[in-house]
Each structure stands twice: as C-alpha cells, then as structure tokens.
C-alpha positions as CSV (number, residue, x, y, z in Angstrom):
1,M,69.2,-33.9,85.2
2,Q,69.4,-34.4,81.2
3,R,66.6,-33.3,78.9
4,R,65.4,-36.9,77.2
5,S,66.0,-36.7,73.8
6,A,62.1,-36.5,71.7
7,R,63.4,-37.5,68.7
8,I,64.2,-41.4,70.8
9,V,60.8,-40.5,72.4
10,S,59.3,-40.5,68.9
11,A,60.6,-43.5,67.7
12,G,59.0,-45.3,70.4
13,F,57.2,-46.7,73.7
14,A,59.8,-49.0,74.2
15,V,62.9,-46.8,73.9
16,L,60.7,-43.5,75.3
17,A,60.5,-45.9,78.3
18,L,64.7,-46.2,78.7
19,V,65.1,-42.8,78.4
20,A,62.5,-41.5,81.2
21,A,65.2,-42.1,83.4
22,G,62.7,-39.2,85.3
23,C,62.2,-38.5,89.7
24,G,58.8,-40.1,89.1
25,S,57.4,-40.6,93.4
26,A,54.9,-42.4,92.3
27,T,54.2,-45.7,94.7
28,T,51.8,-48.5,94.3
29,D,50.1,-50.0,96.2
30,T,51.0,-54.0,94.1
31,P,51.1,-56.9,96.5
32,A,54.2,-56.9,99.3
33,A,57.4,-58.5,97.6
34,T,57.9,-62.4,99.2
35,T,61.0,-64.3,98.2
36,T,59.6,-67.5,98.1
37,A,58.4,-68.9,94.9
38,S,55.0,-69.5,94.4
39,N,56.1,-72.4,91.0
40,G,59.6,-74.4,91.1
41,A,58.3,-75.9,88.1
42,F,61.5,-75.7,85.8
43,P,63.3,-76.4,83.0
44,K,60.3,-73.7,81.4
45,T,60.2,-72.6,78.2
46,V,58.7,-69.7,77.6
47,E,57.9,-66.1,74.9
48,S,60.0,-63.8,74.2
49,G,59.9,-60.6,71.8
50,S,57.9,-60.2,69.4
51,D,58.5,-62.6,67.1
52,G,57.3,-65.5,68.8
53,G,60.8,-67.1,70.1
54,T,60.8,-68.6,73.1
55,V,63.6,-68.9,76.1
56,T,64.2,-72.5,78.2
57,I,64.6,-71.4,81.6
58,D,66.7,-75.5,83.7
59,A,66.2,-73.7,86.5
60,M,64.7,-71.0,88.9
61,P,66.7,-67.5,88.2
62,R,68.7,-66.7,91.0
63,T,71.1,-63.4,89.8
64,I,69.1,-61.6,87.4
65,V,70.1,-58.6,85.8
66,S,66.8,-56.3,84.0
67,L,68.2,-53.4,81.7
68,S,64.7,-52.4,81.6
69,P,63.2,-50.4,83.9
70,T,59.8,-51.8,83.4
71,A,60.8,-54.9,84.3
72,T,63.3,-53.5,86.9
73,E,60.0,-53.0,88.2
74,T,58.1,-55.9,88.3
75,L,60.2,-58.3,89.2
76,F,60.0,-56.6,92.5
77,A,56.2,-56.8,92.1
78,V,55.9,-59.8,92.3
79,G,58.5,-61.0,94.1
80,A,61.3,-62.0,93.1
81,G,63.5,-58.3,94.0
82,E,65.4,-61.0,96.1
83,Q,66.5,-62.7,93.0
84,V,67.3,-59.4,91.1
85,A,71.3,-58.7,91.0
86,A,72.0,-55.4,88.9
87,V,69.3,-52.7,87.1
88,D,70.8,-51.2,84.3
89,D,71.3,-47.0,85.1
90,Q,67.9,-45.9,84.1
91,S,66.1,-47.9,86.8
92,D,65.4,-46.1,88.9
93,Y,62.4,-47.4,91.2
94,P,61.3,-49.1,93.2
95,A,64.2,-47.4,96.0
96,D,66.1,-50.9,96.6
97,A,67.1,-51.3,92.9
98,P,70.9,-52.5,92.7
99,K,71.3,-49.7,90.5
100,T,74.8,-49.5,88.1
101,G,76.0,-48.4,85.8
102,L,75.4,-51.0,83.0
103,S,73.9,-49.0,79.6
104,A,71.0,-50.2,77.6
105,F,71.1,-48.2,75.6
106,T,74.9,-49.4,74.5
107,P,75.6,-52.9,76.7
108,S,78.5,-54.3,77.2
109,L,78.5,-57.6,76.4
110,E,81.3,-58.3,79.4
111,A,80.4,-55.8,81.8
112,I,76.9,-57.8,81.9
113,V,78.8,-61.2,82.5
114,A,80.8,-59.8,85.0
115,Y,77.6,-60.2,87.2
116,D,77.3,-64.2,86.7
117,P,73.6,-63.5,85.4
118,D,71.7,-66.4,85.1
119,L,68.5,-65.0,82.7
120,V,68.9,-60.9,81.7
121,I,65.5,-59.5,80.2
122,T,65.7,-56.2,78.5
123,S,63.0,-53.4,76.9
124,T,65.3,-53.7,73.4
125,D,68.5,-55.7,71.6
126,L,69.6,-53.1,69.7
127,G,70.8,-55.7,67.4
128,I,73.5,-56.9,70.3
129,V,72.2,-58.3,73.7
130,T,69.8,-61.7,72.9
131,S,72.7,-62.3,70.0
132,T,75.4,-62.4,72.1
133,L,74.1,-63.3,75.5
134,A,72.6,-66.7,73.4
135,D,76.1,-67.3,72.8
136,A,77.2,-66.9,76.0
137,G,74.9,-69.5,77.0
138,I,72.9,-67.1,78.7
139,P,68.7,-67.3,79.1
140,T,67.5,-63.4,77.6
141,L,64.1,-62.0,77.8
142,L,63.6,-59.7,74.5
143,L,60.3,-57.9,76.5
144,P,59.6,-55.1,73.9
145,A,57.1,-51.9,75.2
146,A,53.3,-53.2,75.4
147,T,50.7,-52.3,73.3
148,S,47.6,-52.5,75.4
149,L,47.2,-53.2,79.1
150,D,46.3,-57.0,77.7
151,D,49.5,-56.4,77.0
152,A,51.2,-55.3,80.0
153,Y,49.5,-57.6,82.0
154,S,50.5,-60.8,79.9
155,Q,54.1,-59.7,80.3
156,I,53.6,-59.2,84.1
157,E,52.4,-62.8,84.1
158,L,55.5,-63.9,82.2
159,I,58.0,-61.8,83.8
160,A,56.7,-64.1,87.0
161,D,56.4,-67.6,85.1
162,A,60.6,-67.4,84.0
163,T,61.2,-66.4,87.9
164,G,59.1,-69.1,89.5
165,H,56.4,-66.3,89.9
166,D,53.6,-67.7,89.0
167,A,50.9,-66.9,91.6
168,E,51.9,-63.6,92.5
169,G,52.3,-62.3,89.0
170,E,48.2,-63.4,88.6
171,A,47.8,-61.2,92.6
172,V,49.1,-58.6,91.1
173,V,47.6,-58.5,88.2
174,T,44.1,-58.8,89.8
175,Q,44.8,-56.1,92.2
176,M,45.7,-53.9,88.7
177,Q,42.9,-54.8,87.5
178,D,40.7,-53.7,90.2
179,R,42.0,-50.9,90.1
180,I,42.0,-49.4,87.5
181,D,37.9,-50.6,86.8
182,A,37.4,-48.5,89.7
183,A,38.9,-45.4,88.7
184,V,37.4,-45.7,85.5
185,A,34.0,-45.9,87.6
186,S,35.2,-43.2,89.7
187,V,34.3,-40.4,86.2
188,P,31.2,-40.2,85.3
189,S,30.9,-41.0,81.6
190,R,30.4,-38.3,79.0
191,D,28.9,-37.7,75.8
192,E,31.5,-36.1,74.0
193,P,35.3,-36.9,74.7
194,W,37.2,-33.8,75.9
195,T,40.9,-33.6,73.5
196,Y,43.6,-32.8,74.9
197,F,48.0,-32.8,74.2
198,H,49.9,-34.6,75.9
199,E,53.6,-33.1,75.7
200,L,57.2,-35.2,76.2
201,D,59.4,-32.4,75.6
202,D,58.8,-28.6,74.7
203,T,59.0,-29.3,71.4
204,L,56.4,-30.7,70.9
205,Y,57.1,-34.8,70.6
206,T,52.9,-36.1,71.5
207,V,51.2,-39.0,71.6
208,T,48.5,-40.4,69.8
209,S,45.0,-41.6,71.4
210,E,46.5,-45.2,70.1
211,S,49.4,-45.2,71.3
212,F,50.0,-47.2,75.1
213,V,49.2,-43.8,77.3
214,G,47.0,-42.3,74.7
215,Q,44.8,-45.8,74.9
216,I,45.4,-45.1,79.1
217,Y,43.4,-41.7,78.6
218,G,40.9,-43.3,76.8
219,L,39.5,-44.8,79.2
220,F,37.6,-41.7,80.4
221,G,37.1,-40.5,77.1
222,L,39.9,-39.0,76.5
223,Q,41.1,-37.9,72.9
224,S,44.4,-37.3,71.2
225,I,44.9,-33.2,68.7
226,A,46.8,-35.1,66.9
227,D,45.2,-38.3,66.0
228,G,45.3,-38.5,62.1
229,S,48.9,-37.3,62.2
230,D,50.3,-39.7,59.6
231,A,53.6,-39.9,61.5
232,G,53.6,-43.0,63.5
233,N,51.5,-42.6,67.5
234,Y,54.7,-40.2,68.5
235,P,54.4,-37.6,66.0
236,Q,55.5,-34.2,66.9
237,L,52.9,-31.5,66.6
238,S,54.4,-27.1,65.3
239,A,52.9,-24.9,67.8
240,E,50.0,-24.3,65.1
241,T,48.9,-27.1,64.6
242,V,48.6,-27.0,68.8
243,I,46.7,-23.1,68.7
244,T,45.3,-24.3,66.5
245,A,42.7,-28.1,67.5
246,D,42.9,-25.8,70.8
247,P,42.3,-29.4,74.0
248,D,40.6,-28.9,76.5
249,V,42.9,-30.1,78.6
250,I,47.2,-30.0,78.6
251,F,48.6,-33.3,80.1
252,L,53.0,-32.5,81.5
253,A,55.5,-35.0,81.3
254,D,58.4,-32.8,81.2
255,A,57.8,-30.6,84.4
256,Q,59.8,-33.2,86.1
257,C,62.8,-33.1,83.0
258,C,62.7,-30.6,81.2
259,G,61.4,-28.2,84.4
260,V,58.0,-27.1,81.9
261,T,55.0,-25.8,84.1
262,A,51.6,-24.7,83.3
263,E,52.9,-20.9,83.4
264,S,55.6,-21.6,81.6
265,V,52.9,-22.9,78.8
266,A,51.1,-19.7,79.2
267,A,53.4,-17.1,78.1
268,R,54.1,-19.3,74.4
269,P,53.7,-17.5,72.7
270,G,50.0,-18.2,71.0
271,W,48.9,-20.4,73.7
272,G,47.1,-18.3,75.9
273,S,44.4,-18.3,73.9
274,M,43.4,-21.7,74.0
275,T,40.7,-23.3,76.1
276,A,43.5,-25.1,78.5
277,V,45.4,-22.6,79.2
278,R,42.1,-20.4,79.8
279,D,40.1,-22.6,82.0
280,G,43.9,-24.1,84.1
281,R,43.4,-27.1,82.8
282,I,46.8,-27.9,82.4
283,F,48.7,-30.7,84.6
284,P,51.9,-31.8,84.9
285,M,52.7,-36.1,85.3
286,D,54.6,-38.7,86.2
287,E,56.8,-39.0,83.3
288,D,57.8,-41.8,84.5
289,L,54.4,-43.9,85.0
290,S,53.6,-42.5,81.4
291,S,57.1,-43.9,80.1
292,R,56.3,-47.4,81.4
293,W,54.2,-50.4,81.2
294,G,54.4,-51.8,84.4
295,P,52.8,-52.5,87.6
296,R,52.2,-49.1,88.3
297,I,50.0,-48.6,85.5
298,A,47.2,-48.7,88.1
299,D,48.9,-45.7,89.9
300,Q,49.0,-43.7,86.2
301,V,45.1,-44.8,86.0
302,E,43.8,-42.4,89.5
303,A,46.6,-40.4,88.6
304,V,44.3,-39.2,85.0
305,A,41.1,-40.4,86.4
306,A,42.2,-37.6,89.5
307,V,42.4,-35.1,87.3
308,V,39.4,-36.0,84.8
309,R,37.1,-34.8,87.6
310,Q,37.9,-31.7,88.4
311,I,37.5,-31.7,84.4
312,P,33.1,-29.8,85.0
313,A,31.2,-32.6,83.5
C-alpha cells in the first residue's frame, strides 16, 4: 500500500480524508439500509459548498456517483446504497460499495459522465468538478470537510435529503449522538487534561485540538501538544518538539498505511524517555475513522473512549 503524503495531509482535513484509502475494519451500528425513500418531494434545492451555494435536484436521484469516501459511507448508511452507481478509488467502506477507478484527485469528466449520473457528490472541487459537471447539466454537491460534529451531522442530513431519505438521515444522526453521549459518559472526568500527540505519519505531521479529530479527543479532556502552532490545524512538528512536550498519550494514525508500531516509536532516538512511551500509552487508531466525518464518527469516539478508560485516573 502506498503511504499517504504528509504534505497533502497538512493541506487540510478534506484532502486528508481523500488520501486515506486505509484498511479499516471498524463497523458501525447505524440503521440498516433501506431502499424506499422517505420523502419523494422533488424537486428540491439543497446547500452545496461552503460559500452558501445551492443545487436544485429535479427528481429523486437514481444514479449517484460519489467522489468522496465520507459521502460513500453516508449514502449507504442513510439507505441510498442501491442508488449509487459508482464510487471513487478511495471509497473502501462499506465493502459492497461499487468501487471503480474514478479518481477524486484527477477527476475525468468523461469517465464520470459515462455513468450517466443524475447526482455527483464530492468533497473537493480541484477547480474543475462542479463547474464542468454543471455545464453538462449534472447536479453536483460539493461537501468539504466538516469542521465540527454539528457540521458533520448537517452533511449527513443534507445527503439524506438530497437522495430522498430524510427520515433515515435523521435517524442516523440521532443514533450517532446517542452513542457519542454514552461513550463520553463512560469515561470519568479529569481535573487536569491529558496531553497527546496524534501521529499522521512518521514525518510527524499531527493535529491540533481545533482540528476535527482534535475536537473528538477534546470530548474526553485531551489536549494536543501541537496547540498554538502557526502552521494551521495540521502542523508538522520536529522530533525535539514532541520529546520536549512529553505527551501523556500517543495515538498512531499511521499503523495501517505505514507499519508504524509502538515498538518502532519507542526505538526512535530520544523517544524512550517520554511519558507515553515509558508508561506504554501508545495506541494505534483506525486511520479511516480518524480522517472521515461520516456516520462512523461514533465508532471513532467509542475507540477513543476505550483508550482513555485504560489510562489511570
């Protein structure tokens, strides 16, 4: 498996999610997919993009192309799976999604149009997707990386609305919220926050507490050692900075893609003196769950809760 580019990761959560092909096997308890739309009231106009734009969908989509792994997961979770004709080459969940060679990085208008879609969903425009597809008369939803849990919930409900599964979308969000609330409640609160280093790859790109995954850690009172960086929410740290910060916990989001292990981290020069290494608090995390903002967010929250419960109060 090719290792992801840390420089692409640092450009933002939306691009990070696209490059994270991953090998994740986590499952979710979202409601089973249904094939009957809960709201056939079309045409309808829905929001698209981060600039307040809208897209009008004339009829319930029957042939959907997804160029976003997060959108793919959402479509199947809200019951629109049978409406999906093709997904991009990074969409690896669920296993029965119709994965193709379509690329979200170098999208081909001809390849997309060949599926005769009546709806395309993407998380990044790259300057060509939405405009060219609009010229071809194909409704396209541009749903960039969510910046908060509420933003993620809104996108799930929007995709459900756009595909005629309004009630299913609301049910998915409600179940996610219930699971997240239960996971957070399962962990005792602390007077002082634990500090952490979330490793995106072995060139030491990481996340701040303001990043999407950082906000999830924040639900449990965890604080990133990268906070205060002037390089955005996905900065690259030096080994000296990490060692000096001495995090209480290290999360590895590069175990699957790059084979990084607790043992290889401990073997790095100077790292053996850190609290997280000395006390055995190095935890591999599913890289797909850490980089997508769809229904499996609840799985990520539960995974973090399971880790935190292992840490002495």
